[in-house]
VOGU-3710 file (C-alpha; in Angstrom, 3 decimals, decimal comma):
1> mktvrltaaq> -0,142/0,065/0,041  1,399/3,276/-1,018  1,534/5,985/1,575  2,270/9,725/2,073  3,532/11,376/5,286  1,461/14,292/6,163  0,429/16,255/9,377  -3,133/15,578/10,560  -3,981/19,100/9,294  -2,529/18,523/5,941
11> alvrylvaqr> -4,234/15,134/5,515  -7,592/16,708/6,464  -7,464/19,560/3,990  -6,192/17,255/1,178  -9,134/14,821/1,979  -11,608/17,676/1,768  -10,211/18,860/-1,602  -10,674/15,184/-3,019  -14,200/15,158/-2,455  -16,415/16,132/-5,421
21> tiidgrevpl> -20,257/16,291/-6,163  -22,657/16,701/-9,008  -24,690/19,871/-9,512  -26,728/20,593/-12,548  -24,841/17,721/-14,510  -21,512/19,192/-13,679  -18,813/17,762/-11,319  -17,735/20,396/-8,759  -16,035/20,397/-5,379  -18,138/19,094/-2,558
31> fagafaifgh> -16,499/21,670/-0,408  -16,737/25,104/-2,009  -14,550/26,704/0,463  -13,792/27,366/4,005  -14,387/30,304/6,529  -11,505/30,764/9,094  -10,765/33,042/11,923  -7,358/32,118/13,020  -5,971/31,862/16,600  -3,344/29,941/18,289
41> gnvaalgeal> -5,425/26,789/18,314  -5,525/26,651/14,438  -3,211/29,112/12,766  -0,134/27,227/12,752  -0,933/23,764/11,349  -4,361/24,084/9,917  -3,517/27,462/8,746  -0,478/26,155/6,882  -2,494/23,379/5,434  -5,367/25,630/4,167
51> heyrdrlpvw> -2,761/27,793/2,644  -1,196/25,185/0,689  -4,572/24,202/-1,106  -6,068/27,838/-1,059  -6,520/27,790/-4,945  -8,619/24,639/-4,811  -10,317/25,310/-1,383  -10,696/29,079/-1,280  -10,531/30,414/2,331  -12,706/33,379/3,507
61> rgqneqsmal> -12,048/35,438/6,484  -15,099/36,056/8,701  -15,562/38,950/11,131  -17,326/36,819/13,874  -17,050/33,020/14,358  -20,820/32,694/14,791  -21,703/34,936/11,636  -19,154/33,189/9,449  -20,432/29,839/10,314  -24,028/31,044/9,737
71> aavgfakarq> -22,838/32,119/6,274  -21,800/28,582/5,855  -25,227/27,447/6,828  -26,864/29,884/4,278  -24,560/28,602/1,623  -25,571/24,898/2,274  -29,217/25,761/2,093  -28,852/27,743/-1,063  -27,197/24,691/-2,595  -30,037/22,523/-1,401
81> rrqmmavtss> -27,270/20,432/0,652  -25,575/19,405/-2,472  -22,471/21,378/-1,740  -21,118/22,881/1,524  -18,416/24,603/3,316  -16,064/24,042/6,337  -15,532/26,513/9,314  -12,553/26,782/11,668  -11,683/28,697/14,852  -9,499/28,690/17,513
91> igpgaanmvt> -10,228/27,009/20,701  -11,910/28,838/23,568  -14,358/31,891/22,744  -13,910/31,247/19,062  -15,184/27,714/19,191  -17,869/28,613/21,614  -19,112/31,321/19,118  -19,726/28,844/16,726  -22,030/26,536/18,895  -25,179/28,907/17,775
101> aaavahanrl> -24,541/28,318/14,174  -24,132/24,648/14,592  -27,687/24,721/16,436  -29,032/26,461/13,288  -27,558/23,996/11,089  -28,851/20,944/13,295  -32,326/22,426/13,478  -32,598/22,962/9,827  -30,759/19,648/8,908  -28,036/21,493/7,046
111> pvlflpgdvf> -24,473/20,176/6,289  -21,525/22,153/7,664  -18,158/20,840/8,705  -16,843/22,603/11,986  -13,125/22,270/12,716  -12,702/23,953/15,991  -9,248/23,934/17,446  -8,821/22,062/20,768  -6,376/21,851/23,757  -3,270/20,008/23,657
121> asrrpdpvlq> -3,932/16,201/23,565  -0,597/15,730/25,488  -1,808/17,977/28,095  1,767/19,024/28,796  1,052/22,772/28,691  -2,310/22,667/30,438  -3,992/25,008/31,237  -3,431/26,784/27,809  -4,653/30,137/26,857  -8,499/30,042/26,733
131> qvehfgdpgl> -8,783/26,402/28,034  -11,653/25,988/30,316  -10,806/23,373/33,104  -13,230/21,064/34,832  -11,952/19,760/38,080  -13,548/16,393/37,867  -13,331/15,877/34,109  -9,869/16,973/32,631  -10,907/15,630/29,207  -13,856/18,048/28,897
141> tvndcfrpvs> -13,149/21,163/26,870  -15,383/24,091/25,366  -15,716/21,823/22,337  -17,953/19,487/24,217  -20,600/22,368/23,932  -20,973/21,248/20,483  -22,349/17,581/21,316  -26,049/18,451/21,812  -25,983/20,346/18,435  -24,101/17,942/16,261
151> rffdriqrpe> -24,898/15,008/14,166  -21,376/13,573/14,282  -18,729/14,360/16,824  -15,173/13,412/17,029  -12,216/14,462/18,911  -8,898/13,516/16,874  -6,368/12,373/19,381  -3,842/10,946/16,956  -3,497/11,686/13,137  -4,341/8,246/12,206
161> qlisalpaal> -7,853/8,565/13,532  -8,664/10,646/10,576  -8,599/7,665/8,370  -11,923/6,375/9,833  -13,143/9,655/11,061  -13,265/11,549/7,811  -15,227/8,864/5,987  -17,642/8,773/8,825  -17,943/12,554/8,860  -18,669/12,763/5,073
171> atltdpadcg> -21,293/10,007/5,344  -23,185/12,098/7,806  -22,790/15,290/5,781  -24,340/13,711/2,666  -26,867/11,493/4,187  -30,335/12,814/3,467  -31,671/11,341/6,677  -28,939/12,066/9,114  -27,620/15,230/7,368  -26,488/18,122/9,755
181> pvilalpqdv> -23,395/19,615/11,312  -20,232/17,569/11,834  -17,790/18,584/14,437  -14,058/17,286/14,366  -12,331/18,889/17,259  -8,716/19,347/16,489  -6,268/19,312/19,302  -3,618/21,929/18,356  -0,539/19,456/18,755  -2,383/16,664/17,054
191> qaeaadfpla> -2,934/18,958/13,909  0,862/19,406/13,684  1,747/15,591/14,289  2,654/13,608/11,320  1,651/10,028/10,112  1,897/7,683/7,060  -1,578/8,068/5,187  -2,680/5,631/2,460  -2,681/7,483/-0,789  -6,043/5,766/-1,744
201> lfaprvqrfr> -7,607/8,145/0,905  -6,931/10,985/-1,136  -8,285/9,666/-4,534  -10,881/12,133/-5,895  -14,453/10,663/-5,090  -17,645/11,745/-6,127  -20,379/11,911/-3,321  -23,661/10,595/-4,358  -26,883/11,469/-2,636  -29,001/8,424/-1,982
211> rprpdadela> -32,870/8,572/-2,563  -34,487/5,750/-0,311  -37,439/4,112/-1,570  -40,590/3,439/0,553  -41,335/0,082/2,091  -43,996/-1,787/0,407  -46,217/-2,270/3,530  -45,637/1,618/4,460  -46,730/2,492/0,882  -49,754/0,223/0,826
221> aavaalrkar> -50,996/1,768/4,062  -50,496/5,321/3,044  -52,315/4,653/-0,408  -55,246/2,928/1,390  -55,734/6,054/3,532  -55,316/8,453/0,698  -57,911/6,433/-1,369  -60,504/6,857/1,330  -59,885/10,593/1,699  -62,574/13,184/0,697
231> aplivagggv> -60,591/16,225/1,820  -56,978/15,574/1,517  -54,366/18,020/1,952  -50,370/18,042/1,424  -48,178/19,919/3,697  -44,996/20,672/1,890  -41,725/21,039/3,962  -38,191/21,740/3,392  -37,437/18,361/2,467  -39,208/18,822/-0,822
241> hyslandtla> -36,463/21,552/-1,742  -33,709/19,388/-0,611  -34,979/16,388/-2,558  -35,441/18,613/-5,543  -38,960/17,473/-5,830  -40,757/20,644/-6,483  -41,908/19,327/-9,946  -42,825/16,046/-8,594  -45,068/17,695/-5,944  -46,834/19,743/-8,863
251> rfaerhrvpf> -47,520/16,658/-10,951  -48,967/14,813/-7,784  -51,181/17,852/-6,787  -52,434/18,311/-10,300  -53,069/14,745/-11,119  -54,834/13,757/-7,783  -56,372/17,282/-7,324  -54,942/17,828/-3,844  -54,170/21,260/-2,576  -50,908/21,729/-0,750
261> cetqagkatl> -49,787/24,274/1,757  -46,376/25,200/2,867  -44,247/25,293/6,028  -41,799/28,245/6,419  -39,032/25,899/5,314  -41,216/24,541/2,490  -42,366/28,036/1,229  -41,552/28,570/-2,552  -42,007/24,926/-3,117  -43,877/26,210/-6,060
271> awdhpwnagp> -44,776/29,664/-7,266  -47,389/31,529/-5,088  -50,028/31,363/-7,795  -49,606/27,854/-8,626  -53,410/26,531/-9,112  -53,111/23,984/-6,105  -51,010/26,220/-3,747  -53,081/27,147/-0,597  -50,228/29,206/0,852  -48,547/29,141/4,246
281> lgvlggtaan> -49,918/27,042/7,124  -50,021/27,459/10,887  -49,250/30,239/13,169  -47,561/32,371/10,635  -50,118/30,968/7,901  -53,081/32,227/6,028  -56,661/31,789/6,319  -56,818/29,450/3,319  -54,312/26,843/4,328  -55,626/27,080/7,843
291> alaaeadvvl> -59,209/26,468/6,801  -58,367/23,576/4,631  -56,337/22,013/7,541  -59,309/22,301/9,744  -61,486/20,454/7,253  -58,767/18,019/6,063  -59,457/14,347/6,744  -56,147/13,109/5,508  -52,858/15,078/5,706  -49,909/13,940/3,610
301> avgtrladfa> -46,861/15,658/5,348  -43,887/15,687/3,015  -40,477/16,486/4,074  -41,521/18,550/7,344  -40,732/18,050/10,986  -44,091/19,418/11,944  -42,844/21,980/14,268  -45,169/23,828/16,456  -45,710/26,808/14,071  -46,837/24,767/11,331
311> tasmtvfakp> -49,097/22,684/13,420  -50,356/25,818/15,496  -49,088/23,768/18,728  -51,252/20,594/17,341  -54,575/22,539/16,938  -54,402/23,216/13,162  -55,734/19,846/12,258  -59,185/19,947/13,712  -61,125/16,897/12,691  -61,173/14,300/15,349
321> dvrliglnva> -60,369/11,282/13,018  -58,030/13,043/10,666  -55,307/10,703/9,512  -51,697/11,837/9,098  -49,220/10,455/6,682  -45,537/11,234/7,193  -43,594/10,904/3,946  -40,084/11,632/5,089  -36,545/10,394/4,562  -35,840/10,649/8,330
331> rfdavkrgal> -37,839/7,913/10,207  -37,567/10,390/13,295  -39,800/12,895/11,441  -42,142/10,350/9,563  -43,411/8,869/12,772  -44,329/11,974/14,415  -47,718/12,824/15,658  -48,985/9,346/15,136  -48,490/9,531/11,456  -48,476/6,519/9,073
341> pvvadamvgl> -44,797/6,477/8,361  -43,384/6,328/4,736  -39,792/6,625/5,135  -38,548/7,654/1,552  -36,955/10,320/-0,317  -39,617/13,006/-1,171  -39,129/12,693/-4,876  -39,196/8,860/-5,226  -41,858/8,660/-2,430  -44,377/11,029/-4,180
351> devsaalgdw> -43,701/9,242/-7,379  -44,381/5,771/-6,036  -47,518/7,096/-3,892  -49,002/8,548/-7,180  -48,403/5,426/-9,241  -50,086/3,300/-6,726  -52,974/5,651/-6,531  -53,496/5,447/-10,166  -56,391/7,530/-11,505  -57,566/8,247/-7,960
361> aapkswgaaa> -58,340/12,113/-7,472  -60,074/13,895/-4,664  -63,527/15,169/-5,212  -63,811/18,324/-7,504  -65,876/19,944/-4,764  -62,819/19,917/-2,508  -60,696/21,600/-5,185  -63,462/24,147/-5,582  -63,470/24,765/-1,939  -59,821/25,243/-1,865
371> rkhvaqwnka> -59,734/27,840/-4,629  -62,527/29,880/-3,003  -60,443/29,940/0,230  -57,371/30,900/-1,777  -59,331/33,783/-3,597  -60,389/35,120/-0,138  -56,831/34,864/1,154  -55,377/36,608/-1,805  -57,761/39,438/-1,573  -57,027/39,981/2,202
381> idavrrptnv> -53,238/40,148/1,368  -53,739/42,451/-1,502  -55,268/44,952/0,952  -52,584/44,775/3,513  -49,802/45,172/1,022  -51,288/48,153/-0,779  -49,370/51,316/-0,096  -51,061/54,174/1,924  -50,005/57,725/2,992  -49,354/56,675/6,597
391> erasyaqvvg> -46,145/58,129/8,220  -44,716/54,718/8,873  -45,170/52,031/6,496  -46,150/48,422/7,893  -43,940/45,454/7,330  -46,456/43,999/4,752  -46,209/47,127/2,884  -42,405/47,176/2,869  -42,447/43,432/1,896  -45,056/44,255/-0,898
401> aindraradd> -42,994/46,921/-2,275  -39,930/44,798/-2,647  -41,856/41,759/-3,845  -43,524/43,581/-6,486  -40,031/44,648/-7,906  -38,337/41,270/-7,466  -37,229/39,067/-10,229  -37,983/35,262/-10,483  -34,421/34,405/-9,898  -33,795/36,627/-6,894
411> ivvtaagglp> -33,098/35,159/-3,576  -34,808/36,559/-0,444  -33,470/35,912/3,167  -34,670/36,823/6,716  -34,855/35,315/10,110  -36,562/35,611/13,466  -38,521/38,689/14,911  -41,425/39,997/13,136  -40,350/39,602/9,661  -40,925/35,714/9,241
421> gemskawrap> -44,573/36,182/9,840  -44,986/39,063/7,526  -42,803/37,443/4,837  -44,700/34,005/5,213  -47,976/35,827/4,629  -47,248/38,748/2,261  -44,210/37,556/0,068  -45,550/35,948/-3,022  -42,741/33,675/-4,367  -42,583/34,329/-8,070
431> apggydveyg> -40,887/30,990/-8,764  -39,848/27,718/-6,884  -36,913/28,409/-4,561  -35,221/31,631/-3,716  -36,770/31,943/-0,342  -34,557/31,423/2,847  -36,456/32,324/6,124  -34,378/30,828/8,917  -37,196/29,710/11,270  -35,991/26,194/12,346
441> fscmgyeiag> -33,888/27,854/15,032  -35,269/31,356/14,601  -31,896/32,841/14,973  -31,591/36,597/15,031  -28,375/37,495/13,304  -28,725/34,905/10,633  -29,981/37,455/8,130  -26,858/39,275/6,703  -24,528/36,284/7,398  -26,964/33,778/5,831
451> algakmahpe> -27,477/36,140/2,783  -23,656/36,291/2,384  -23,637/32,392/2,042  -26,457/32,356/-0,414  -24,586/34,974/-2,566  -21,453/32,826/-2,430  -23,665/29,925/-3,631  -25,326/31,807/-6,428  -23,094/34,927/-7,334  -25,236/35,382/-10,557
461> revivfvgdg> -28,298/36,101/-8,489  -29,451/39,114/-6,613  -29,792/38,403/-2,878  -32,132/40,528/-0,913  -32,092/40,784/2,881  -34,784/41,759/5,059  -33,598/42,606/8,613  -35,013/44,344/11,675  -33,032/46,847/13,667  -32,862/44,361/16,680
471> sylmmnsell> -31,214/41,597/14,569  -28,887/44,175/12,773  -27,381/45,470/16,067  -26,940/41,885/17,078  -24,949/40,796/14,073  -24,012/42,999/11,123  -20,282/42,481/10,610  -20,463/40,225/7,580  -21,821/43,273/5,871  -18,117/44,186/5,758
481> tsvatghkli> -17,259/40,867/4,346  -19,821/41,234/1,543  -18,424/44,574/0,608  -14,779/43,535/0,791  -15,134/40,236/-1,303  -17,636/41,631/-3,985  -20,560/39,350/-2,730  -23,135/42,190/-3,325  -26,427/42,279/-1,067  -29,366/44,368/-1,023
491> vvlcdnggfa> -30,327/44,871/2,596  -33,809/46,302/3,626  -33,340/47,238/7,242  -36,771/47,982/8,947  -36,445/50,061/12,049  -39,290/49,899/14,488  -37,390/50,855/17,589  -36,493/47,750/19,141  -37,695/44,065/19,619  -41,165/44,916/18,503
501> virrlqmatg> -42,706/41,494/17,721  -41,699/40,251/21,183  -43,327/43,319/22,527  -46,430/42,326/20,607  -46,140/38,866/22,247  -45,582/40,374/25,607  -48,790/42,538/25,301  -50,692/39,650/23,988  -50,017/37,516/27,026  -51,391/40,315/29,282
511> nasfnnlfad> -47,872/41,824/30,387  -46,912/45,508/30,291  -44,568/46,754/27,506  -41,240/46,226/29,110  -37,518/46,022/28,008  -38,281/45,204/24,461  -38,662/48,568/22,734  -35,754/51,236/22,994  -38,497/53,397/24,717  -39,212/50,929/27,424
521> aravrpwtvd> -35,675/49,770/28,414  -33,552/51,148/31,064  -31,149/53,940/29,761  -29,501/57,247/30,886  -30,022/58,720/27,536  -32,140/58,126/24,445  -31,428/55,061/22,308  -30,542/56,306/18,822  -28,760/54,637/15,874  -27,914/56,118/12,517
531> faahaasmga> -28,067/52,768/10,772  -27,241/54,287/7,318  -24,120/55,852/8,582  -23,154/52,653/10,288  -23,532/50,633/7,056  -21,711/53,300/5,105  -18,758/53,174/7,522  -18,167/49,498/6,493  -18,245/50,480/2,692  -21,777/49,908/1,798
541> iaervrsvad> -23,938/52,073/-0,085  -26,484/53,458/2,510  -29,694/55,623/2,521  -32,746/56,257/4,722  -36,057/56,566/2,740  -39,297/57,799/4,359  -41,958/56,087/2,154  -42,779/52,843/0,386  -42,686/54,851/-2,872  -39,120/55,879/-2,123
551> lglaferara> -38,225/52,446/-1,128  -39,108/51,129/-4,410  -36,999/53,708/-6,166  -34,149/52,941/-3,808  -34,439/49,317/-4,266  -33,981/49,837/-7,991  -30,872/51,907/-7,506  -29,491/49,141/-5,253  -30,037/46,587/-8,047  -28,016/48,756/-10,293
561> adrstvivid> -25,247/49,308/-7,752  -21,881/47,725/-7,821  -21,706/46,696/-4,224  -23,878/46,003/-1,061  -26,557/48,480/-0,381  -28,326/49,094/2,896  -31,868/50,740/2,703  -33,290/51,992/6,062  -37,020/52,520/6,424  -38,974/53,255/9,617
571> vdqdkwveag> -41,673/50,660/10,099  -44,792/50,784/12,505  -44,322/48,961/15,756  -47,765/47,873/16,166  -49,279/47,063/12,647  -49,137/43,416/11,654  -50,818/41,201/9,236  -53,791/39,934/11,283  -55,466/37,893/8,581  -54,664/34,188/8,829
581> gawwevaipe> -52,613/32,952/11,641  -53,542/30,376/14,353  -53,039/29,786/18,001  -49,641/29,203/19,665  -48,809/27,783/22,789  -46,939/30,150/24,984  -47,206/29,465/28,688  -48,850/32,107/30,665  -48,566/32,519/34,562  -51,239/30,460/36,352
591> vsqrpavrta> -51,282/33,248/39,161  -50,759/36,850/38,605  -51,638/40,154/40,152  -52,398/41,609/36,713  -56,150/41,158/35,383  -54,816/41,222/31,881  -52,612/38,283/32,493  -55,308/36,371/34,148  -57,504/37,013/30,949  -54,678/35,755/28,861
601> rgayetgrrr> -54,458/32,626/31,029  -58,088/31,949/30,457  -57,574/32,022/26,619  -54,489/29,932/26,943  -56,294/27,218/28,724  -59,200/27,304/26,004  -56,346/26,949/23,501  -54,879/23,946/25,076  -58,232/22,190/25,303  -58,194/22,408/21,517
611> qrlmvrsdng> -54,963/20,437/21,053  -54,805/16,958/19,804  -52,263/14,381/20,482  -53,042/12,487/17,257  -51,673/8,960/18,682  -52,421/6,212/16,261  -53,840/3,089/17,724  -54,850/0,931/14,750  -51,311/0,064/13,542  -52,159/2,070/10,235
621> r> -54,900/-0,693/9,301
//
C-alpha cells in the first residue's frame, strides 16, 4: 500500500479537496470553500495546510465566528445540501461562538463541517490560554458544548484517527436522513503531528446522494388511507426542496387534485399562484391553508418536521379522525404525531404513491373549496400590501414594495423577529426556490450572514435581505465581508425601535410593555442609531427612505449598484398582518396580580383544550 507522510491538518485538507459532487450535471468540489478566523489553536498547523490548497479550497476570513458559520449554513441551504463549506476557529471563545451556528444547522438539517481547535492532547502545557478546566473531568473542553447540536462529533487524538473519522464525517454530511453539522475537534498538537496516510484516502471521489424508496407495506397503508380521503391536504416542508422534488409535487397535486400548503421551510416549493397552492400554514399561515387544514381528513406531510408553528401547537388539524401520513427521508420525522410513516425520499416517495394511486383523485368539490379559500386569502393580502399615506409603513407594505419589483431568480433571506410572519404571509414567491427564512432555530443575526452564504452559492443572482433593527444590532459584521469580497447584497433594514414583535407577544399575554422597545428599556439617554451611517462606515452604499414609494426607487438603485446597499426605513411598531394565523402555545402565568394576565391565562387554557395528541392506535390498518 502506497502511503504519504502528512500532518493531521494536511491530511484533513487534502481529503476535503478530493471530495466531489454533481450539480446541474457538472462535477464540482463538494466543499466550495472554508471560513476561517485564526488563533493560536488553528493558525500554525491548519492554517499552513489551508494556505497550501488555497487555490482549490478558497478560504474566506469572517468577522465573527458565529456569523461566518451562519454564512456556511446559508450556503448549504442555497445549494440544497448538494455542496457545503467548512469553518474553523481557535479553541475557547472562538469555538464557543460557533455553537449557535451549529444549532441552526442542526435544527434545519443542513451540512456544515466545523473544525474547532482544541487543547493539547498531550496536556503538557495545560492549562493553555482560553482553556476551560473542569476539576472532575480533565478531558472536557469548550468543544464538548457542540455535542448536543452535532450530528457527528469526534475529537481527533491521533493523526491516524482521520482515516476512519473523515469517511464517517462525510457519510453524515451527505446522508439525506442524518444530514447536519459535523464537528471534528482538533487538538493543536495533533494538527501538527505527522503520520503515514494511504494515498487511496485522497483519491478523488464523487459523493452520491441516495434516494431511499418506500417500504411496500408502508406505501400500501398510505395509499389505502388516501383512497378513502374526501378532503386530502399536502403539507410541503423543506425536504421537498432538498429532494429537488418541486416538479414532482406539482405533478402529484395536479394529477390527484390535492391542494398543498407550505411550512416556513417549504415556502416557494412552487410559485405562489400555482393552481393548487393554498399558501402558508399554521401560526404564521394564511386563512386558506388553515381553513383547509381544519377540514382535512387526510394530511400528507412531505419533508417536514411538523414543528409547533406549522401545526399551530397541534390545533390546526381539527377533525377528530384526521389521518396523518408522514412521508420523510428521516424515520424520526416520519413517525411524528402518530403518522402513518412512509420513510422515503420525497421525490421517489411522491412518485411511488402517485403510481399506486393510479387515476384516483380527490372530489372536485374539495378543489373548488380550496380555490374559494385561496381567492379570499389573496384578496386580504392585496389589501394589507397596498401602499397608503401613513407616516410609518407596515412590514407588509415594505415586503410588498420589494416583492413587486423582485425578479424570479432573486433570493430573499430573513430570520427571527417579526419579519418571518410578514414574509410568510405577504411575500409571493414568483418561482420555486429563492426563499430562505431561517425559522428552524429562529436565529436573530442570521439575516446578513446567511445572505452572504446564499450569494456565495449563487453569485449570479440578486440576494435581498430583510432585517430588523434588533437583529442588525446583534450581528451585522459580515456586511463588511460582503463589501470587501464583492458578494453584493441588497439589505432592507426595517427600523421599528427595538424588539417590537416580542413586545407584541408580551402585550398579547397580558404583560406590560417592558424592556423590548428602546423606549421601554432602562437607559440614561435616548437610544439612537444612525443605521445608514453605520452601514456606510463598512463600505456599503446606504440611505434612509421615508416612504414605500421611495423604498421602491431606492431598491432599483440598489439593483444597479456595484456593491452592497443598505436601505433603512421606519416601520410601524404595532401594525401586523392580522389575517390568517392560528393559536400558538406560549405558557402564561397561572397566578398573577395583573387582570390582563389572568384573562390571557383563560384564553391559553381554552387553546390547550383544542390540542390533539394524534396518537395512532390501529397500526395503520
